Every structure is written in C-alpha cells, then in structure tokens.
C-alpha positions as CSV (number, residue, x, y, z in Angstrom):
1,X,0.0,0.0,0.0
2,X,2.9,2.4,0.7
3,X,4.1,2.0,-2.9
4,X,0.8,3.3,-4.3
5,X,1.3,6.6,-2.4
6,X,4.7,6.9,-4.0
7,X,3.2,6.4,-7.5
8,X,0.6,9.1,-6.9
9,X,3.5,11.3,-5.7
10,X,5.4,10.7,-9.0
11,X,2.4,11.9,-11.0
12,X,1.9,14.8,-8.6
13,X,-1.7,14.0,-7.7
14,X,-3.7,13.0,-4.7
15,X,-5.0,9.5,-4.1
16,X,-8.5,10.9,-4.4
17,X,-7.8,12.0,-8.0
18,X,-10.4,10.9,-10.6
19,X,-9.3,8.7,-13.5
20,X,-9.6,11.7,-15.8
21,X,-7.3,13.8,-13.6
22,X,-4.8,10.9,-13.4
23,X,-4.7,10.5,-17.1
24,X,-4.3,14.3,-17.6
25,X,-1.4,14.3,-15.1
26,X,0.2,11.4,-16.9
27,X,-0.1,13.0,-20.3
28,X,1.4,16.3,-19.2
29,X,4.4,14.6,-17.6
30,X,4.9,12.3,-20.5
31,X,5.1,15.3,-22.9
32,X,7.6,17.0,-20.6
33,X,9.8,14.0,-20.3
34,X,9.4,12.5,-23.8
35,X,13.0,11.4,-24.8
36,X,12.6,12.6,-28.3
37,X,12.6,16.2,-27.0
38,X,16.2,15.9,-26.1
39,X,17.8,14.1,-29.1
40,X,20.5,16.8,-29.2
41,X,21.5,16.5,-25.6
42,X,22.5,12.9,-24.6
43,X,22.6,13.8,-20.9
44,X,19.1,15.1,-20.8
45,X,17.9,12.3,-23.1
46,X,19.2,9.7,-20.6
47,X,17.5,11.5,-17.8
48,X,14.2,11.7,-19.8
49,X,14.4,8.0,-20.5
50,X,14.7,7.2,-16.8
51,X,11.9,9.7,-15.9
52,X,9.5,8.4,-18.6
53,X,10.0,4.9,-17.3
54,X,9.0,5.9,-13.8
55,X,6.0,7.9,-15.1
56,X,4.8,5.0,-17.2
57,X,5.3,2.6,-14.3
58,X,3.4,4.9,-11.9
59,X,0.5,5.3,-14.3
60,X,0.2,1.6,-14.9
61,X,0.4,0.8,-11.2
62,X,-2.4,3.4,-10.4
63,X,-4.6,2.0,-13.1
64,X,-4.1,-1.5,-11.8
65,X,-4.8,-0.4,-8.3
66,X,-8.0,1.5,-9.1
67,X,-9.2,-1.3,-11.4
68,X,-8.3,-4.2,-9.0
69,X,-10.6,-7.2,-9.4
70,X,-11.7,-7.3,-5.8
71,X,-13.3,-3.9,-6.2
72,X,-15.4,-5.3,-9.1
73,X,-16.5,-8.6,-7.6
74,X,-18.6,-7.2,-4.9
75,X,-19.7,-3.7,-5.8
76,X,-21.2,-1.8,-3.0
77,X,-22.9,1.4,-4.2
78,X,-23.6,2.6,-0.6
79,X,-19.9,3.3,-0.2
80,X,-20.0,6.0,-2.8
81,X,-22.0,9.1,-1.9
82,X,-22.2,10.2,-5.5
83,X,-23.7,6.8,-6.4
84,X,-26.6,6.8,-3.9
85,X,-30.0,6.6,-5.5
86,X,-33.1,7.7,-3.6
87,X,-36.0,5.3,-3.0
88,X,-38.1,7.3,-5.4
89,X,-35.5,6.7,-8.1
90,X,-34.8,3.1,-7.3
91,X,-35.7,1.6,-10.7
92,X,-33.6,-0.5,-13.0
93,X,-33.8,2.2,-15.6
94,X,-32.5,4.9,-13.3
95,X,-29.6,2.7,-12.2
96,X,-28.8,1.9,-15.8
97,X,-28.8,5.6,-16.9
98,X,-26.6,6.5,-14.0
99,X,-24.2,3.7,-15.0
100,X,-24.1,5.0,-18.6
101,X,-23.3,8.5,-17.3
102,X,-20.4,7.1,-15.1
103,X,-19.1,5.1,-18.1
104,X,-19.0,8.2,-20.3
105,X,-16.9,9.9,-17.6
106,X,-14.6,6.8,-17.5
107,X,-15.6,6.2,-13.9
108,X,-15.9,2.5,-14.6
109,X,-16.1,1.2,-11.0
110,X,-19.1,3.4,-10.3
111,X,-20.6,2.4,-13.7
112,X,-20.2,-1.3,-12.8
113,X,-21.8,-0.7,-9.4
114,X,-24.8,1.1,-11.0
115,X,-25.3,-1.7,-13.6
116,X,-25.1,-4.3,-10.8
117,X,-28.0,-2.4,-9.0
118,X,-30.0,-2.3,-12.3
119,X,-29.6,-6.0,-12.6
120,X,-30.5,-6.5,-9.0
121,X,-33.8,-4.7,-9.6
122,X,-34.4,-6.4,-12.9
123,X,-32.5,-9.6,-13.5
124,X,-33.4,-9.6,-17.2
125,X,-32.0,-6.2,-18.0
126,X,-30.3,-7.1,-21.3
127,X,-28.6,-3.7,-21.9
128,X,-27.0,-3.7,-18.4
129,X,-25.4,-7.1,-19.0
130,X,-24.1,-5.9,-22.4
131,X,-22.7,-2.6,-21.1
132,X,-21.2,-4.3,-18.1
133,X,-19.5,-6.9,-20.4
134,X,-18.1,-4.1,-22.5
135,X,-16.5,-2.4,-19.5
136,X,-15.1,-5.6,-18.1
137,X,-13.6,-6.4,-21.5
138,X,-12.0,-3.0,-21.6
139,X,-10.5,-3.5,-18.2
140,X,-9.0,-6.9,-19.2
141,X,-11.4,-9.3,-17.4
142,X,-12.1,-11.4,-20.5
143,X,-13.7,-14.4,-18.8
144,X,-16.1,-12.3,-16.8
145,X,-16.8,-10.1,-19.9
146,X,-17.6,-13.3,-21.9
147,X,-20.0,-14.4,-19.1
148,X,-21.8,-11.1,-19.3
149,X,-22.1,-11.3,-23.1
150,X,-23.3,-14.9,-22.9
151,X,-26.0,-13.9,-20.4
152,X,-27.1,-11.0,-22.6
153,X,-27.2,-13.4,-25.6
154,X,-29.4,-15.9,-23.6
155,X,-31.8,-13.1,-22.7
156,X,-32.0,-12.0,-26.3
157,X,-32.8,-15.6,-27.4
158,X,-35.4,-15.8,-24.6
159,X,-37.0,-12.6,-25.8
160,X,-37.0,-13.8,-29.4
161,X,-38.5,-17.1,-28.4
162,X,-41.4,-15.3,-26.6
163,X,-41.9,-13.2,-29.6
164,X,-42.0,-16.2,-31.9
165,X,-44.6,-17.9,-29.8
166,X,-46.8,-14.9,-30.2
167,X,-46.1,-14.1,-33.8
168,X,-43.8,-16.2,-36.0
169,X,-40.5,-18.2,-35.9
170,X,-37.2,-16.2,-36.0
171,X,-35.8,-17.8,-39.1
172,X,-32.4,-16.1,-38.8
173,X,-31.4,-17.3,-35.3
174,X,-28.7,-19.9,-35.7
175,X,-27.2,-22.1,-33.0
176,X,-24.0,-20.5,-31.6
177,X,-22.0,-23.8,-31.9
178,X,-22.6,-24.3,-35.6
179,X,-19.3,-23.7,-37.4
180,X,-20.5,-24.5,-41.0
181,X,-22.0,-22.0,-43.4
182,X,-25.8,-22.0,-43.2
183,X,-27.7,-19.6,-45.4
184,X,-31.2,-18.2,-44.9
185,X,-32.1,-16.2,-47.9
186,X,-34.5,-15.5,-50.8
187,X,-34.2,-18.2,-53.5
188,X,-32.9,-15.7,-56.0
189,X,-30.0,-14.5,-53.8
190,X,-27.0,-16.3,-52.4
191,X,-23.8,-15.6,-50.4
192,X,-21.2,-18.2,-51.2
193,X,-18.0,-18.8,-49.3
194,X,-15.4,-19.8,-51.8
195,X,-12.3,-19.8,-49.6
196,X,-11.4,-20.2,-46.0
197,X,-8.0,-19.2,-44.8
198,X,-6.6,-20.4,-41.4
199,X,-4.5,-17.6,-40.0
200,X,-1.8,-19.3,-37.9
201,X,-4.0,-19.8,-34.8
202,X,-4.4,-16.0,-34.3
203,X,-7.7,-14.1,-34.2
204,X,-8.2,-11.7,-37.1
205,X,-8.6,-8.1,-36.0
206,X,-8.8,-6.1,-39.2
207,X,-8.7,-6.5,-43.0
208,X,-8.4,-4.0,-45.9
209,X,-8.8,-4.5,-49.7
210,X,-6.9,-2.9,-52.5
211,X,-9.3,-2.4,-55.4
212,X,-6.5,-2.0,-58.0
213,X,-4.2,-4.9,-57.4
214,X,-6.8,-7.5,-56.2
215,X,-4.8,-7.8,-53.0
216,X,-6.1,-7.7,-49.4
217,X,-4.3,-7.4,-46.1
218,X,-5.0,-8.8,-42.7
219,X,-3.7,-8.3,-39.2
220,X,-4.0,-10.3,-36.0
221,X,-2.5,-9.9,-32.6
222,X,1.0,-9.5,-33.9
223,X,3.2,-6.8,-35.5
224,X,3.2,-8.5,-38.9
225,X,0.7,-7.7,-41.7
226,X,-0.2,-10.6,-44.1
227,X,-0.9,-10.0,-47.8
228,X,-3.3,-12.3,-49.8
229,X,-4.5,-12.7,-53.3
230,X,-8.2,-11.9,-53.4
231,X,-9.3,-14.3,-56.1
232,X,-7.4,-17.4,-54.8
233,X,-6.9,-16.6,-51.1
234,X,-3.2,-17.5,-51.5
235,X,-0.6,-15.7,-49.3
236,X,1.6,-13.5,-51.4
237,X,3.8,-11.9,-48.7
238,X,4.1,-10.0,-45.4
239,X,4.8,-6.5,-44.3
240,X,7.2,-6.3,-41.4
241,X,8.1,-3.0,-39.6
242,X,5.9,-2.5,-36.6
243,X,7.3,-3.4,-33.2
244,X,4.0,-4.3,-31.6
245,X,0.5,-5.5,-32.4
246,X,-1.2,-4.0,-35.5
247,X,-4.7,-2.7,-34.5
248,X,-6.1,-1.2,-37.7
249,X,-5.7,-1.2,-41.4
250,X,-7.1,1.1,-44.2
251,X,-6.4,1.4,-47.9
252,X,-5.6,4.7,-49.6
253,X,-8.2,5.9,-52.2
254,X,-5.7,4.9,-54.9
255,X,-5.5,1.4,-53.6
256,X,-1.8,1.3,-53.9
257,X,-0.9,2.2,-50.3
258,X,-1.8,0.4,-47.2
259,X,-1.9,2.4,-43.9
260,X,-1.6,0.7,-40.5
261,X,-1.9,1.8,-36.9
262,X,-0.2,-0.1,-34.1
263,X,0.1,-0.6,-30.4
264,X,3.7,0.7,-30.9
265,X,2.0,4.2,-31.3
266,X,3.1,4.6,-34.9
267,X,1.3,4.9,-38.2
268,X,3.0,3.4,-41.2
269,X,2.4,3.8,-45.0
270,X,3.2,0.8,-47.1
271,X,3.9,0.6,-50.9
272,X,2.0,-2.6,-51.7
273,X,3.9,-3.2,-54.9
274,X,7.3,-3.0,-53.3
275,X,6.1,-4.2,-49.9
276,X,8.1,-1.5,-48.2
277,X,7.4,1.3,-45.7
278,X,7.3,4.7,-47.5
279,X,6.3,6.9,-44.5
280,X,6.0,6.8,-40.8
281,X,4.0,9.1,-38.5
282,X,4.9,8.8,-34.9
283,X,7.8,9.1,-32.4
284,X,7.7,12.9,-32.3
285,X,6.8,15.2,-29.4
286,X,3.2,15.9,-30.4
287,X,2.3,12.4,-31.5
288,X,0.2,9.7,-29.9
289,X,1.1,8.7,-26.3
290,X,-0.8,5.4,-26.4
291,X,-1.6,2.7,-28.9
292,X,-3.5,3.6,-32.1
293,X,-6.9,2.0,-32.4
294,X,-8.6,3.5,-35.4
295,X,-7.8,5.2,-38.7
296,X,-9.7,6.9,-41.5
297,X,-8.6,8.7,-44.7
298,X,-10.3,11.4,-46.8
299,X,-11.3,10.6,-50.4
300,X,-8.8,13.1,-51.7
301,X,-5.9,11.4,-49.8
302,X,-5.1,14.7,-48.0
303,X,-6.3,14.1,-44.5
304,X,-5.8,11.2,-42.1
305,X,-7.6,10.6,-38.8
306,X,-6.1,8.6,-36.1
307,X,-7.4,7.7,-32.7
308,X,-5.6,6.2,-29.7
309,X,-6.5,4.3,-26.6
310,X,-6.7,7.5,-24.5
311,X,-9.5,8.8,-26.7
312,X,-7.2,11.4,-28.4
313,X,-8.0,11.9,-32.1
314,X,-5.5,13.6,-34.4
315,X,-6.3,15.2,-37.7
316,X,-3.2,14.9,-40.0
317,X,-2.1,16.8,-43.1
318,X,-0.7,13.8,-45.0
319,X,1.5,15.8,-47.4
320,X,3.3,17.6,-44.6
321,X,3.1,14.8,-42.0
322,X,1.9,17.3,-39.3
323,X,-1.0,17.4,-36.9
324,X,-3.6,20.0,-37.8
325,X,-5.8,19.5,-34.8
326,X,-6.2,17.4,-31.6
327,X,-9.7,16.3,-30.6
328,X,-10.4,14.7,-27.2
329,X,-13.3,12.5,-26.3
330,X,-15.0,11.9,-23.0
331,X,-15.6,8.2,-23.6
332,X,-14.1,5.3,-25.6
333,X,-14.2,5.8,-29.4
334,X,-15.0,2.5,-31.2
335,X,-15.3,3.5,-34.8
336,X,-14.6,6.3,-37.3
337,X,-15.7,7.1,-40.8
338,X,-15.2,10.0,-43.2
339,X,-18.0,11.4,-45.4
340,X,-17.7,10.6,-49.1
341,X,-17.5,14.4,-49.9
342,X,-14.5,14.6,-47.5
343,X,-15.6,17.6,-45.5
344,X,-17.1,15.8,-42.5
345,X,-16.3,12.8,-40.3
346,X,-18.2,10.8,-37.8
347,X,-17.2,9.0,-34.6
348,X,-19.0,6.5,-32.4
349,X,-18.3,4.9,-29.1
350,X,-19.5,4.2,-25.6
351,X,-21.5,7.4,-25.3
352,X,-24.9,7.1,-27.0
353,X,-24.6,10.3,-29.0
354,X,-23.2,10.0,-32.5
355,X,-21.2,13.2,-33.4
356,X,-20.7,14.5,-36.9
357,X,-17.7,16.9,-37.1
358,X,-15.9,19.2,-39.6
359,X,-12.8,17.5,-40.8
360,X,-10.8,20.8,-40.9
361,X,-11.1,21.5,-37.1
362,X,-13.0,18.7,-35.4
363,X,-15.9,21.0,-34.5
364,X,-19.2,19.2,-33.9
365,X,-21.9,20.3,-36.3
366,X,-24.6,17.7,-35.4
367,X,-25.3,15.2,-32.7
368,X,-27.6,12.2,-33.3
369,X,-29.3,10.9,-30.2
370,X,-28.8,7.2,-30.5
371,X,-30.3,4.7,-28.1
372,X,-27.1,2.8,-27.3
373,X,-23.4,3.0,-27.7
374,X,-22.1,2.6,-31.2
375,X,-19.7,-0.2,-32.3
376,X,-19.7,0.4,-36.1
377,X,-20.8,3.1,-38.6
378,X,-20.7,4.0,-42.3
379,X,-21.9,6.8,-44.6
380,X,-23.8,5.9,-47.8
381,X,-22.0,6.5,-51.1
382,X,-24.1,9.6,-51.8
383,X,-23.5,10.9,-48.3
384,X,-27.2,11.3,-47.5
385,X,-27.5,8.4,-45.0
386,X,-25.5,7.2,-42.0
387,X,-25.8,3.7,-40.7
388,X,-24.9,3.0,-37.0
389,X,-24.4,-0.5,-35.5
390,X,-25.0,-0.7,-31.8
391,X,-24.0,-2.6,-28.7
392,X,-27.7,-3.2,-28.4
393,X,-27.6,-5.5,-31.6
394,X,-29.6,-3.0,-33.7
395,X,-28.7,-1.0,-36.8
396,X,-30.1,2.5,-37.1
397,X,-30.3,4.2,-40.6
398,X,-30.3,8.0,-40.3
399,X,-31.4,10.7,-42.7
400,X,-28.6,13.3,-42.4
401,X,-30.8,16.1,-43.6
402,X,-33.5,15.7,-40.9
403,X,-31.4,13.9,-38.3
404,X,-34.1,11.3,-37.9
405,X,-34.0,7.5,-38.0
406,X,-35.5,6.0,-41.2
407,X,-35.3,2.4,-40.1
408,X,-34.2,0.4,-37.1
409,X,-32.9,-3.0,-38.4
410,X,-33.3,-5.8,-35.9
411,X,-32.1,-9.4,-36.2
412,X,-28.5,-9.6,-34.8
413,X,-28.1,-11.2,-31.4
414,X,-24.9,-9.5,-30.4
415,X,-23.2,-6.2,-31.1
416,X,-22.9,-5.2,-34.7
417,X,-19.1,-5.0,-35.3
418,X,-19.0,-3.9,-38.9
419,X,-21.3,-2.4,-41.5
420,X,-20.9,-1.6,-45.3
421,X,-23.1,0.0,-47.9
422,X,-23.3,-1.4,-51.4
423,X,-22.4,0.8,-54.4
424,X,-25.8,2.5,-54.8
425,X,-26.7,2.8,-51.1
426,X,-29.8,0.7,-51.5
427,X,-28.6,-2.3,-49.4
428,X,-26.4,-2.7,-46.4
429,X,-24.3,-5.6,-45.2
430,X,-23.5,-6.2,-41.5
431,X,-21.3,-8.5,-39.5
432,X,-21.8,-9.2,-35.8
433,X,-20.3,-10.9,-32.7
434,X,-23.3,-13.3,-33.1
435,X,-21.2,-14.9,-35.9
436,X,-23.6,-14.0,-38.7
437,X,-23.4,-11.8,-41.8
438,X,-26.7,-10.2,-42.8
439,X,-27.8,-8.3,-45.9
440,X,-30.6,-5.6,-45.6
441,X,-32.7,-4.1,-48.3
442,X,-32.8,-0.4,-47.4
443,X,-35.8,0.3,-49.7
444,X,-38.1,-1.9,-47.6
445,X,-36.0,-2.1,-44.4
446,X,-36.2,-5.9,-44.6
447,X,-33.5,-8.5,-44.0
448,X,-32.9,-10.5,-47.2
449,X,-29.9,-12.7,-46.4
450,X,-28.5,-14.2,-43.2
451,X,-25.5,-16.4,-43.0
452,X,-24.0,-18.3,-40.0
453,X,-20.6,-17.3,-41.3
454,X,-18.0,-18.1,-38.5
455,X,-17.6,-20.2,-35.4
456,X,-16.7,-17.2,-33.3
457,X,-17.4,-13.4,-33.3
458,X,-16.9,-11.5,-36.5
459,X,-14.5,-8.6,-35.9
460,X,-14.0,-7.1,-39.4
461,X,-15.2,-7.1,-43.0
462,X,-14.1,-5.4,-46.2
463,X,-15.6,-5.4,-49.7
464,X,-13.9,-5.1,-53.1
465,X,-14.5,-2.2,-55.4
466,X,-16.7,-4.1,-57.7
467,X,-18.9,-5.1,-54.7
468,X,-18.7,-8.7,-55.7
469,X,-16.2,-10.1,-53.2
470,X,-16.5,-9.8,-49.5
471,X,-13.7,-10.6,-46.9
472,X,-14.6,-11.4,-43.3
473,X,-12.2,-11.9,-40.3
474,X,-13.1,-13.6,-37.1
475,X,-12.0,-14.6,-33.6
476,X,-12.2,-18.2,-34.8
477,X,-8.8,-17.5,-36.5
478,X,-10.1,-17.7,-40.0
479,X,-10.6,-15.3,-42.9
480,X,-13.4,-16.1,-45.3
481,X,-13.8,-14.9,-48.9
482,X,-17.4,-14.6,-50.2
483,X,-19.0,-14.2,-53.6
484,X,-21.7,-11.6,-53.3
485,X,-22.5,-10.6,-56.9
486,X,-26.2,-10.1,-56.1
487,X,-25.5,-6.8,-54.3
488,X,-26.0,-4.8,-57.5
489,X,-28.9,-6.9,-58.7
490,X,-31.5,-6.9,-55.9
491,X,-35.0,-7.6,-57.1
C-alpha cells in the first residue's frame, strides 16, 4: 500500500484524483519527459528515458490499483455518496442511466456498481449485461466479460422465443455452436464462401482490400501484416516493420498504399507493390502517447484521422506529416468514418450520442441521439445516409438532412461489429459478434440474407471495389472470402 502513495506522488496528484485527472497528469508529464525532445542532448535524453520509465510505471500501477478485481467482484454502491439513489428513483432504468453517465466519464467502477444495481432490480435487464460486459472487456477481465455477453445473448434468445410464440419463428437465429456456413435467404440470392484461410492460430482483428491490385491485407494480434490474393486466397507476402500488435488497417483511395496503426504508437504507410514502408507518422513530441486503435482517410488522400486508446484523435495533413488538430473525447471511441465528400467525419463509441464533425477543425456540427453505444458506422455512397451499428444489436439508418431514424434494423443477437453499404446505397451488409453476416434491403427495411458465417465473433469485413467479393475476419482464427455478386442486382 505504501508503494501506491509513491506512485501518486510521482504523478503529482492526490490519491482521491479521478481517473480523468490521473490521465491528464500522466499526459502532461509524458510530454515534458518524452526522450525525443532531447535528441541533441545525450545527458538530458538519458534522464528523460529514466523519468518516462518511472512515469509509465506509476500510471500503470495506479490504473491496476484502481481497477483491482476485488473492487469489481462485490460492488457496494452505498460506499460512494455520488452513487446513492433515492427510493423514489430506485428503478432498474435509473440505475442503468446512472451507469451510462459514469461510463461516459470513465468512472468505470461506479458504472459497474450502477449496472449491478440495475440487474438486482431487474435480473433480465439485457442492456445492463451488455454494457457491463463491454467495461469488463476494456478492463481486461475477459472471462467475466464473456460471461456477461453470454448472459445477454441468452436473454436475447429468450426474448426472441417469446416473440416467436406470439407471432412467427425467427428464421435467422442460428445455434452458436454451428461452425459451418448456413444460409437463410431468398431463393434468388446467395452468399457463397469460396475460400477459408486459417490464420496461424491467431484471431483476425482487421482487413483491408486494394481495389486496383486484387490484394487484401489482414492483421492479427502480432506486429506482422499478411498479404493475400483476393481471387485465390493465396498468401503473397508479409509487411514487417511495426514493433507491436497492429490494431487497424485502411487502404488509400488509390488502392496502392496500405496504412496501418499499431500498439507501438506509430502509423505506417506501405507501398503494396514494393512491400516497403514509405512513410511513418509517430515518435515525435506531439504524436500519440498510447496505442493507435482507429484510422480513416479522406477521399482526396489529403487528411488522415487517427485515434488512440486514451481517446485522443489527431487530424493529420498527410502531405506535410503534421498534426492540424487534436480532438479529445470523454468516452471510448470504437469507430470512425469520413463522409464521401471529404468535409465531415463521424465518430461513435461508448457514449450514445453519435457526433458529426468538420474534418478541418473537429468541430461538432450535429449530434444524433442514439439509443445505445455505437460499435460500427458507415456513410452511404451519396453521403445522405448514416448507418450505425450498436452494442444493443440494432442498426439505425439515419437521414442526415433531418437527423431522424429512417429504419431500425433488428435481427442480430450480439453487437454489430462492422457495416458496409453497397455501391448505390440501397442495401447494407453487416457483421456481428453473433457470428452472422446479414444483408438488408434499405428500400423496404427488410433482411434478405442471413449467413451463419463463422464459429466465433466477426471482428471485421471489407468489400472489393466491384462489390462482388467480401472478406470477413473472425476470432475463430479464419478469414473467409465470399462471392456476393447479387449486391447490385436486388429484385
């Protein structure tokens, strides 16, 4: 216990400091003692390296101390004056909303306590289990997070079963243990898996497709990026240069350059033909201080967005490799996308509001009041619609002119991890942690294809420029290639 006081002293904060204050203190000190500031002074650089090591150790120790498992196993809301709820407000909904508010402030312990109270009042509170699972997953308690998601899934199935008894069977619900492909679709449409790639016993975290060279890239929990032939699924090479796990991949508009973001806090640009690094962003004084989690690039190839684990987003001028603007978020960012006209971008995450911002300065121009946190999003090709996939298993389709929801698409049983529009914006394809891929007709708002695609959760998808080939990556350690030529020929 004495050591923890020493760690607080290193960061120059009190033990009562909030997580936000702790993070701010850490950031400020890390900037002051970043070794790259002293490259011309070996003595100061050596001192900075020693100081940054102490600062990082202190910050890690404080996070471990405040997130210690015993504080989560038996939450006691009565110990926190800020978390007390009056008898008049002692409803599952009030506890849940309080938990959401705490989560948005990154006060995760109080959020967990509130969700526990919501479940105590209503043992079938689906959203409370889902949100609690997400927080536990973020804090590193994988087994307990999986238990929460499993409970939420069971409640969803229970709810679907009750609905089917009253109305009609849910034809798209598939057993979770079924690893084979099983299609539920209209007779005139199909989604055919023509290749399955086993990826060296590592879960697939992200994929990206080059539309010009018929190449696609994948990354798992390693520093290496694998390159594959889209038609045959054959491995054609690897990109080596990161020093830690690659978290995100995007393709440049030209399709000739792959861009990767990593846990090593750098962004690397790769020439796909030469399989070499051509540029690197990172390692300077004003760059990311934690691992990079999300990337997006403007259609004109001029602006890059990058977001890190501390919810700091940077707007980069690609030509000059400089940061134009820093944007900070109050809650976890889980997805980014840039408007096809290139002037706006959208972010989604733990907070229920979906914010549309100007790409030049990050200013919010519109907030959409969603009903749950957002795990995926995409603009339609004409820029008039926005699709948001939620932790609540639903997809909302928004009219950006009115800010209203056109459709709420229901059918997934777990969070919607990835969504893509087709070429004319009249259909949408979605992948989920429930292991299914679904196709939706946006003219009618109806589901027209559902595939039990993987044996574990689907983390990522990408579609080729001709919209006839889909790539999906999963926690089951496989990549699957799909023929989906019907996308442009819906009846």
